[in-house]
N, C-alpha and C positions, 0 to 999 in steps of 0.2 A: 842789780841783784839777780841771781839765777832763778829761773822759774822752777817750782817744785813739780817735776813731771809725774809725781805720784798723786797729785791733787785730783786729777780727772782721769782715772783709770778706765780702760775699756777691756772687757772680757770677750774673747772670740771663742765660741763653742764650735768645735770642728766636727763636721759630719763626714769628713774624708775628701773634701774638695782639693783639687790640685792647685787651687788659688788661695788657700788659707794663708800661706806664708806671704803672698803678695798683699792680701788685705792687711795683715799685720804690719808689713813694711810701710804701706800707705798711711796707716794710722800713726805709726811712729814718726814718719816724715812730717806729720802735722804737729809734732812735739808732744804727743800724747802717749803715755805708757800703756802697753797692752800685753796680755798674755793669752796663750791659746790653751784651752782645756778640751778634753775629749767629751763627746756628748754623754758618755757614761758617768761623768763626774757627779759627785753627790750634790744634792741641794745645799748641804752645809758648806761644802767647799766653794760653791758658787756664791753663796751669801757672804762667806768669810772674805772673799776677794774684795768685796765692797766696791764694786764697779759703779761708775756713773752711767754706763750703758753696756748692753750686750749685743754682739753681732752673731747671728746664727749663719754659719757658712753653708755653701752648697755641698754636694756630695753625689756619689755615683748611684745611689739607691733610688727606689721609687717609694713614696709614702703609701702607695696602694698595696704594697706587699705586707702580709701579716708578719709582725715582728720587726718591721723596719725601724731604723734608729729614730729616737725621739728624746726630747728633754722632759724633765718633770713638769707636769702641768702647773705646779706651784711657782715656777719661774715667771709665769704670766701675772702673778699676783705680787711680785716684788716691788712694783711701782717705779721701776727705772726704764728708760728707753730700751726698746728691743727692736732690732733691725734684722730682717730675714732676707738672705740672698739665695736665689735659686731653690735648692732643696730646703733651706732654712725657711724661705717664704712659704713653700708648699706645706711644710711641717706645721707652721703656725696656722695656716688655713685649716688643715685637717684636724689638728688638735683642738681648735676652737669651733669645730662642727661646720666648717665649710666643706667644699667638695673639690677633689683633685682627680682629674682623669687623663687618659691618654689623649694627646693632641691629635687632631686629624692630620696635621702636617708638623713634623719636627722642625724646630728652629735651631739652626746652627750657623753662626756667622753674624754679619752685620744686619742690624734692624733699626728702623726708625721708631723711637719711643715717642708716642704722641701724648702730651700732657693734657689731662682733663681738669676741668673746674679751676682754671687759671692757677695752676701750680699749687694745688692743695696737698696736704700731707707732707711728705718728705720734700716735695718740690715747691713748697710755699716760698714765695719771693722770687721765683724764677720766671722771668717774663717770656721766655721762648715758648713756642707751641710744641716744638719737638727737639729731640736730641738724638745723636747716634749712639747706639749701644751694641754690645756683643752678646749674642744669645747662644745658649747651648743646652737644650732640653727637649725631652720627648713628652713630658707631662705638662699640664697647665691647670691653674686654679679655674674651675668652671662655675663655682658658687662661693660667694664670700660668706664668712662667718657673720652672724647676726650683728647688725648695726655698723658694719664696715663699709667703706666707700672705695670705689675705683678712683685712682688718681693718674693712671697711665695705661695705655694699650699699645699693642703693635698689630701689624696686619694679621698675625697668627695667634695672638694672645689677647683675648677680650678683657683679661684681667692681668696686666703685666706688672702692676704695682697697686697696692692698696694701703689704707690707713683707717684708724678709728677716730672719728671726729672729736670725741670727748676723752677717750683714753689716750692721752698724748704719748704713751710709752710704747705703742706697737706700730711698727712701720715695715713696709717691704719696698725696697727700691725698684727692683726689677725681678722678673721671674727667673732669670739666669745670670 
C-alpha cells in the first residue's frame, strides 16, 4: 500500500535563502511532503498547514538590523518541532532573547563541526565527535536564550548549534 505523504508534512519558512529549494528537495527525497511559505505568512496560514515540523531557512539579512525579517513569536508556542538554519537559527536566538553579533571572522566554506555533550539535541544518537559542514555567515549567536544549551561549535562559532533540553520542539542544526 502507498504511503500517505501528507501524513507528516513539513513547512519551510523562507527568509530568502538561495538554498531553500534545496532544503525542500532533500525533505521530499525523504518521502515527506513539504511546502515553502514566505516569512510574512500569517500565523493562521502556518497553523492551517498543520505541519509536523517547521524549518526556518537562512537568508541574506542580519537579525541585528531594525525591521529585519522575523516570524510571529506565537510560532514558538505551536508545540511542533522547529529547526533554524543560518538566519533562521539566528532569528530564533534573537526572538527568544539571546544575542547575535558580528563575528570577528566571517565563516565561508568548509568547517569542522565539533559535537558537544555526546550528540545532544539534534545530534542525539550520533557517535562521531565531529562532522564536515559548509558555513556562510558573518554573524553568530554569542549568547543563548534562557535555558538553551550548545550542542555544536566550530573554530569560529562558539555556538554553531543549540537546543532546549526540555522544549523538544526548538533546534538549530548549524549557524549557516
